[in-house]
C-alpha positions in Angstrom: -0.2 0.0 0.1 1.1 3.4 -1.1 1.1 5.9 2.0 0.9 9.6 2.1 1.6 12.5 4.9 -2.0 13.8 6.1 -0.2 17.6 5.4 0.8 19.2 9.1 -0.3 15.9 11.2 2.4 14.2 9.9 0.2 11.0 10.0 1.1 8.6 7.1 -2.0 7.8 5.2 -3.2 4.6 3.1 -3.8 6.8 -0.4 -7.2 4.6 -0.2 -8.8 5.0 2.9 -12.4 3.6 4.4 -15.4 5.7 3.6 -17.9 4.6 6.7 -21.7 5.2 5.8 -22.2 2.5 3.7 -21.3 0.2 7.1 -24.8 1.4 8.6 -26.5 -1.5 6.3 -24.8 -4.6 7.5 -24.4 -6.4 10.7 -21.6 -5.9 12.9 -19.8 -9.3 12.4 -19.5 -8.2 8.9 -18.5 -5.0 9.7 -15.4 -6.6 11.7 -15.0 -9.0 8.6 -14.8 -6.6 6.1 -12.6 -4.1 8.7 -10.1 -6.7 9.2 -9.2 -7.6 5.6 -8.7 -3.8 4.8 -6.2 -3.5 7.5 -4.7 -6.7 6.1 -4.4 -5.2 2.8 -2.8 -1.8 4.4 -6.1 0.4 4.6 -5.5 2.6 8.1 -7.7 5.7 7.5 -11.3 4.9 8.6 -13.6 7.9 8.3 -17.0 8.1 10.1 -19.6 10.7 11.8 -21.8 11.1 14.8 -24.4 11.1 12.3 -24.3 8.2 10.2 -26.6 6.2 13.0 -24.7 3.3 14.3 -21.4 3.4 12.0 -19.1 4.9 14.7 -20.7 2.2 17.3 -19.8 -0.7 14.1 -16.5 0.5 13.2 -15.3 1.3 17.0 -16.1 -2.3 17.9 -13.6 -3.3 15.1 -11.0 -0.8 14.9 -10.2 -0.7 18.4 -8.9 -4.3 18.5 -6.2 -2.8 16.4 -5.9 0.7 18.2 -1.9 1.0 17.5 -2.4 0.5 13.5 -5.1 2.7 12.6 -6.1 6.3 12.3 -9.5 7.0 13.0 -11.2 10.3 12.0 -15.2 11.0 12.7 -17.1 14.2 12.5 -20.1 16.2 14.2 -22.8 18.7 12.7 -22.8 20.5 16.1 -21.9 24.0 15.8 -21.3 25.6 19.6 -18.9 24.9 21.9 -20.9 23.0 24.9 -22.9 20.7 21.9 -19.7 20.0 19.9 -17.7 18.8 23.5 -20.9 16.4 24.4 -20.4 14.8 20.8 -16.6 14.3 20.8 -17.9 12.3 24.8 -20.1 9.9 22.3 -17.9 9.4 20.0 -15.3 8.3 22.3 -17.9 6.3 24.4 -19.4 4.8 21.2 -16.6 3.7 19.6 -15.1 2.8 22.6 -11.4 4.5 22.2 -9.3 6.7 24.8 -8.7 9.3 21.7 -9.8 10.2 17.9 -7.2 11.0 15.7 -9.4 13.5 13.3 -12.3 15.0 14.8 -13.8 17.3 12.0 -16.4 20.1 11.5 -19.0 18.4 9.8 -20.5 20.2 6.1 -19.9 23.8 7.2 -21.7 24.4 4.3 -22.7 28.6 4.4 -22.3 31.3 6.2 -24.3 31.2 9.0 -22.6 27.9 9.9 -18.8 29.3 9.5 -19.5 32.2 11.9 -21.6 29.4 14.3 -18.0 27.2 14.3 -15.8 30.3 14.2 -17.3 32.2 17.2 -15.3 32.2 20.8 -17.9 29.9 21.7 -18.4 27.7 18.3 -17.5 23.7 18.1 -13.8 24.6 17.0 -13.0 26.3 20.3 -14.6 22.9 21.8 -12.6 20.9 19.6 -9.0 23.1 20.2 -9.8 22.2 24.3 -10.1 18.5 23.6 -6.8 18.7 21.6 -5.0 20.2 24.5 -6.8 17.0 26.6 -5.7 14.6 24.2 -9.3 13.3 23.8 -8.5 14.0 20.1 -5.0 14.6 17.8 -5.8 17.0 15.4 -8.8 19.7 13.9 -9.8 19.1 10.2 -13.4 20.3 8.5 -15.6 18.8 5.5 -18.0 20.5 3.6 -19.3 20.7 0.1 -19.0 24.3 -0.5 -15.2 25.4 -1.4 -15.6 28.6 -1.3 -16.4 28.0 2.6 -13.0 26.0 2.8 -10.6 28.1 1.5 -12.2 30.8 4.1 -11.1 28.2 7.0 -7.9 27.4 5.7 -6.6 30.7 5.8 -7.7 30.9 9.2 -4.8 28.4 9.9 -7.2 26.6 12.5 -7.8 23.6 10.8 -5.1 21.1 9.8 -7.1 19.0 7.1 -9.7 19.5 4.7 -12.6 17.2 3.2 -14.5 17.8 0.2 -16.1 15.8 -2.9 -13.7 15.3 -5.8 -13.6 13.3 -8.6 -14.1 12.9 -12.5 -17.7 14.3 -12.2 -16.8 17.0 -9.7 -13.6 19.2 -10.1 -14.4 22.8 -10.0 -12.8 24.9 -8.1 -10.7 22.2 -6.6 -7.7 23.5 -7.8 -8.2 26.4 -5.4 -8.5 24.1 -2.5 -5.2 22.4 -3.6 -3.2 25.5 -4.0 -4.1 26.4 -0.5 -3.8 23.3 0.9 -0.1 23.0 -0.4 0.7 26.6 1.1 -1.3 25.9 4.6 0.8 22.5 4.6 -2.9 20.8 5.5 -4.2 17.2 4.4 -6.6 16.5 2.0 -9.2 14.1 2.1 -11.6 13.0 -0.7 -14.8 12.3 -0.5 -17.3 10.9 -2.7 -15.0 9.5 -4.8 -17.3 7.3 -6.9 -19.8 10.8 -7.4 -22.0 9.2 -4.6 -22.2 5.5 -6.5 -22.9 7.4 -9.9 -19.2 6.3 -11.1 -19.0 2.6 -11.3 -15.5 1.9 -12.2 -13.9 2.6 -9.0 -10.5 1.8 -10.0 -10.2 4.2 -12.9 -12.0 6.8 -10.6 -9.5 6.7 -8.3 -6.8 6.3 -10.1 -7.9 9.7 -11.4 -8.2 11.2 -7.9 -4.7 10.0 -6.9 -2.9 11.6 -9.8 -3.8 15.1 -7.9 -2.3 16.1 -4.7 -4.4 14.3 -2.1 -3.6 12.7 0.8 -6.7 9.7 0.6 -9.7 8.9 -0.8 -12.3 7.0 0.9 -14.5 5.8 -0.7 -17.2 4.0 1.0 -17.3 0.0 1.6 -19.6 -2.7 3.0 -18.3 -5.9 1.2 -14.5 -8.1 0.7 -15.0 -7.4 -2.8 -14.8 -3.6 -2.7 -12.4 -3.4 -0.2 -10.6 -5.9 -2.1 -11.1 -3.9 -5.5 -10.0 -0.2 -3.6 -6.9 -1.6 -2.0 -6.0 -2.9 -4.8 -5.4 0.4 -6.4 -3.5 2.2 -3.7 -1.2 -1.4 -3.4 -0.3 -0.6 -7.3 -1.0 3.0 -8.0 -0.9 3.7 -12.3 -1.8 6.1 -14.1 -4.9 6.4 -16.6 -3.9 5.4 -19.8 -5.4 7.8 -22.9 -8.0 5.3 -23.6 -9.2 5.2 -19.7 -9.1 9.0 -19.9 -11.5 8.7 -23.1 -13.8 6.1 -21.8 -14.1 8.7 -18.1 -14.7 11.9 -20.3 -17.7 9.7 -21.9 -19.2 8.3 -18.6 -19.0 11.9 -17.2 -20.3 13.7 -20.6 -22.8 11.6 -19.8 -23.8 12.2 -16.1 -23.7 15.8 -16.7 -27.2 16.4 -18.1 -28.6 14.4 -14.6 -26.2 14.3 -11.8 -25.9 17.6 -8.9 -22.9 18.3 -8.0 -23.7 20.4 -5.3 -22.5 23.6 -6.0 -25.2 25.4 -4.5 -25.4 27.9 -7.6 -29.0 27.0 -7.9 -30.0 28.8 -4.6 -31.4 30.1 -3.1 -35.2 29.0 -4.2 -37.9 31.6 -3.4 -39.4 28.8 -1.9 -36.7 27.9 0.4 -36.7 24.3 -1.2 -32.7 23.0 -0.3 -32.4 21.8 -3.9 -28.7 20.1 -3.0 -30.0 18.1 -0.4 -33.3 17.0 -1.8 -30.8 15.1 -4.7 -28.4 14.2 -1.8 -30.7 11.7 0.1 -32.5 11.0 -3.2 -29.1 9.9 -4.3 -28.6 8.0 -0.7 -32.1 6.0 -1.7 -31.1 5.2 -5.2 -27.3 4.5 -5.2 -26.2 3.5 -1.6 -29.5 1.6 -1.1 -29.4 3.4 2.2 -33.2 3.9 2.2 -34.5 4.4 6.0 -31.7 6.7 6.5 -32.6 8.8 3.2 -36.1 8.8 4.1 -35.4 10.4 7.6 -33.4 13.0 6.3 -35.4 13.8 3.4 -38.6 14.3 6.0 -36.2 16.7 8.4 -36.1 19.3 5.5 -38.2 22.0 6.4 -39.5 23.0 2.5 -40.5 20.0 0.5 -40.3 19.5 -3.5 -43.8 19.8 -3.7 -43.9 23.3 -3.0 -41.9 24.3 -6.0 -43.3 27.0 -8.4 -41.7 25.6 -11.4 -40.4 29.2 -12.0 -37.1 27.9 -13.2 -34.9 30.5 -11.7 -32.9 27.6 -10.4 -32.0 25.8 -14.1 -31.2 29.0 -15.3 -28.4 29.6 -12.6 -27.9 25.9 -13.0 -23.5 25.7 -14.8 -24.2 22.5 -15.8 -28.0 22.9 -17.1 -29.4 20.4 -15.3 -33.5 19.8 -15.7 -34.3 20.6 -11.6 -37.5 20.6 -11.8 -38.0 17.7 -13.4 -35.6 16.1 -11.2 -36.8 17.7 -7.9 -40.3 15.3 -9.6 -38.7 12.5 -9.9 -36.8 12.6 -6.5 -39.9 13.2 -4.3 -41.8 10.7 -6.0 -39.2 8.1 -4.5 -39.0 9.9 -1.1 -42.3 11.8 -0.5 
């Protein structure tokens, strides 16, 4: 397995890591088998989150048996100091470990969230205190919106960033790569298969790892997936011209129906969180996490059936997606 330095943390992480969302749909025994195989094949970076239902519990049970061999990352949507401190304690207890290697501010997606976590009584303050106490070792941030990642990076407060990057989602990534290089921050790539939209994992991961990233974290819930993905990190080869052409063809086809969560469609005058609708629909259709997707969809304050079909979102979409029709289709599955 090839290992890369995770920025200023100085942790050496496998270039292919383990994304913890899919383990929600398999039992604890299966998770242990999958984790053990991943470790055997050299994978040492495991990412989960407070919000992934029982993912922390299942991964923790398997990982604590190999604590000195693995790097555990988790994250919380808490925005204030009190909430984040409570979530850190919950994660430690749930996973059954004494410390967490990387704790991340989860999904800082807008100005309000940014200001909340960075405030004197915000979530970042709790992470810094936990780091001083040895409860966590490093601090990171995740977001789908690269502009806010850039703002947080410039503060020098975080050691890693996690964001979507893959052959379909490349816009704005170079700006992040340039600044992470300057700030010596580790780069963790989520959604390496574009939420399941890309089916050739080998090509997608090799595309990503040709860029200045530390680790890509495809979600895995089977031995077959672990072996296929780990093979990329154990024998990393550049894409051939033929493979590049194949990927370009797939990307062109997805361009008519794939939401990249750039959020240029927002704000919707009705208050519909359009990218979140498509995110939950992706979990429902491609991740086979139907119950989780439905629960998260139901938590939305405004549903797609309140769409006025004004078309403003489509006018702003840089990918010319048929958003109104896509919202109807997603609502039909989720509503």
